[in-house]
NUVOLUM-765830 format. One record per residue (C-alpha): z, x, y. Coordinates in Angstrom, 1 decimal. Example, Ala and Ser with C-alpha at 12.3 -4.5 7.8 and 13.67 -1.06 7.14 Angstrom:
2
ZAKOL; pz; px; py
ZAKOL; 7.8; 12.3; -4.5
ZAKOL; 7.1; 13.7; -1.1
***
This chain:
94
ZAKOL; pz; px; py
ZAKOL; 138.9; 136.2; 106.6
ZAKOL; 139.9; 139.3; 108.4
ZAKOL; 143.6; 140.0; 108.0
ZAKOL; 145.1; 140.2; 111.6
ZAKOL; 148.7; 140.7; 110.5
ZAKOL; 150.2; 143.5; 112.6
ZAKOL; 146.8; 144.1; 114.3
ZAKOL; 146.5; 144.5; 118.1
ZAKOL; 143.9; 142.0; 119.2
ZAKOL; 142.3; 141.7; 122.7
ZAKOL; 140.2; 138.7; 123.8
ZAKOL; 137.4; 138.9; 126.4
ZAKOL; 135.2; 136.2; 127.7
ZAKOL; 135.5; 132.5; 127.1
ZAKOL; 135.8; 131.2; 123.5
ZAKOL; 134.4; 127.7; 123.4
ZAKOL; 135.4; 125.2; 122.2
ZAKOL; 139.0; 126.6; 121.9
ZAKOL; 141.2; 127.4; 124.9
ZAKOL; 142.4; 130.9; 125.3
ZAKOL; 145.9; 129.7; 124.6
ZAKOL; 144.8; 128.1; 121.3
ZAKOL; 143.1; 131.3; 120.3
ZAKOL; 146.2; 133.3; 121.1
ZAKOL; 148.4; 130.8; 119.2
ZAKOL; 146.0; 130.9; 116.2
ZAKOL; 146.2; 134.8; 116.1
ZAKOL; 149.9; 135.0; 116.7
ZAKOL; 150.6; 132.5; 113.9
ZAKOL; 148.8; 134.9; 111.6
ZAKOL; 150.8; 137.9; 112.7
ZAKOL; 148.5; 139.4; 115.3
ZAKOL; 149.8; 141.1; 118.5
ZAKOL; 147.6; 139.8; 121.4
ZAKOL; 147.3; 142.0; 124.4
ZAKOL; 145.4; 141.5; 127.7
ZAKOL; 144.0; 145.1; 127.8
ZAKOL; 142.3; 147.6; 125.6
ZAKOL; 144.5; 150.5; 124.6
ZAKOL; 144.8; 153.2; 122.0
ZAKOL; 146.6; 150.6; 119.8
ZAKOL; 143.7; 148.0; 119.9
ZAKOL; 142.4; 147.2; 116.5
ZAKOL; 140.1; 144.2; 117.2
ZAKOL; 138.2; 142.9; 120.2
ZAKOL; 137.1; 139.2; 120.1
ZAKOL; 134.1; 139.1; 122.4
ZAKOL; 133.5; 135.6; 123.7
ZAKOL; 130.7; 133.9; 125.4
ZAKOL; 128.1; 136.2; 127.1
ZAKOL; 129.9; 139.4; 126.1
ZAKOL; 127.3; 140.6; 123.6
ZAKOL; 124.2; 140.5; 125.8
ZAKOL; 122.7; 143.9; 125.2
ZAKOL; 119.9; 143.2; 127.7
ZAKOL; 122.3; 142.6; 130.6
ZAKOL; 125.0; 145.3; 130.3
ZAKOL; 126.1; 144.7; 133.9
ZAKOL; 127.5; 141.3; 132.7
ZAKOL; 129.8; 142.9; 130.1
ZAKOL; 133.5; 142.7; 130.8
ZAKOL; 135.7; 145.7; 131.5
ZAKOL; 137.5; 145.1; 128.2
ZAKOL; 134.2; 145.2; 126.3
ZAKOL; 133.1; 148.4; 128.1
ZAKOL; 136.5; 150.0; 127.4
ZAKOL; 136.1; 149.1; 123.8
ZAKOL; 132.7; 150.6; 123.6
ZAKOL; 134.0; 153.8; 125.2
ZAKOL; 136.9; 154.1; 122.8
ZAKOL; 134.7; 153.5; 119.8
ZAKOL; 132.4; 156.3; 121.1
ZAKOL; 135.5; 158.6; 121.3
ZAKOL; 136.3; 157.8; 117.7
ZAKOL; 138.8; 154.9; 117.8
ZAKOL; 138.3; 152.4; 115.1
ZAKOL; 138.0; 149.0; 116.8
ZAKOL; 136.3; 146.0; 115.2
ZAKOL; 134.3; 143.8; 117.6
ZAKOL; 134.2; 140.2; 116.5
ZAKOL; 131.7; 137.9; 118.1
ZAKOL; 132.7; 134.4; 119.1
ZAKOL; 130.6; 133.0; 116.2
ZAKOL; 132.3; 135.3; 113.6
ZAKOL; 135.8; 134.4; 115.0
ZAKOL; 135.1; 130.7; 114.8
ZAKOL; 133.8; 131.0; 111.2
ZAKOL; 137.2; 132.7; 110.5
ZAKOL; 139.0; 129.8; 112.1
ZAKOL; 137.0; 127.2; 110.1
ZAKOL; 137.7; 129.0; 106.8
ZAKOL; 141.4; 129.1; 107.5
ZAKOL; 141.4; 125.3; 107.9
ZAKOL; 140.1; 124.7; 104.4
***
């Protein structure tokens, strides 16, 4: 599991089957700082449903695009897909 303690996390897109508030609570319970925008402090972007479609870039969210721009400028941001995030949630329940 990725350690999110003290990390600034941003969520974009819908994360099914959890609600956004459930995701925020899960992250905050593990010490993450959840923000609604990508900034110089962002460590992790959780990209939910439909955010990783490389063939339809016009459907990407502003948060996803901002993350890609910041990575291109040298900022270290980890992008977690919905699937990777939910695997992390499942493992934490064991």
